[in-house]
N, C-alpha and C positions, 0 to 999 in steps of 0.2 A: 752309550751304556745300558744294561740290562744290572739292576741293583738290589737292594743295597746292598754298597760297594767298598770299603773300607778306604781314605787316600790313602795309604801307597798299592795299594793293588792296580788303584786306576794307574799312581805311573808306574806301576812293573810292568804291566800293558799297554804302555805304550815305549815302553824300554827308553825312559829317562833317570837319569840318577834322580837319588829323592832329599840327598842332601845340595841340589842345584834346584834342585822347583822348587813353589809355592804351588798349594791346592789354596785360592777361597769359593767359598762358598757363598752366591749372594754378594754383601758385605763382610764377611766374616773371613779369616784366615784361620783354619783348621789342622790340628795337628794330623799327623800320619794316621793316629788310632781311630781318626774320625770317619764314622759313620754315613754314608749320605743313602740312598735313595734315587731311586733312577728318574723323577724327574726334578731331583736339582740342580740348580743354574750353576755350574762349575765355571772355574776360569783355575787355567797353569800358565803361571809368570814365574821365567826364572831369573834364582836368585842375583844380584846386580850389587858389588861391592865396590869401593872405592874413598875417595877422598876425597 
């Protein structure tokens, strides 16, 4: 994806609900308003809860 883009916009463009996925850039969990450059290494992971 061409950037920079906010993490929330990336999830929206992938049709993924924000509350169900985490955005990780490099080794750091980022917030929805984080601005990610187009050359960033971004990982999208589902939120898993349990006990």
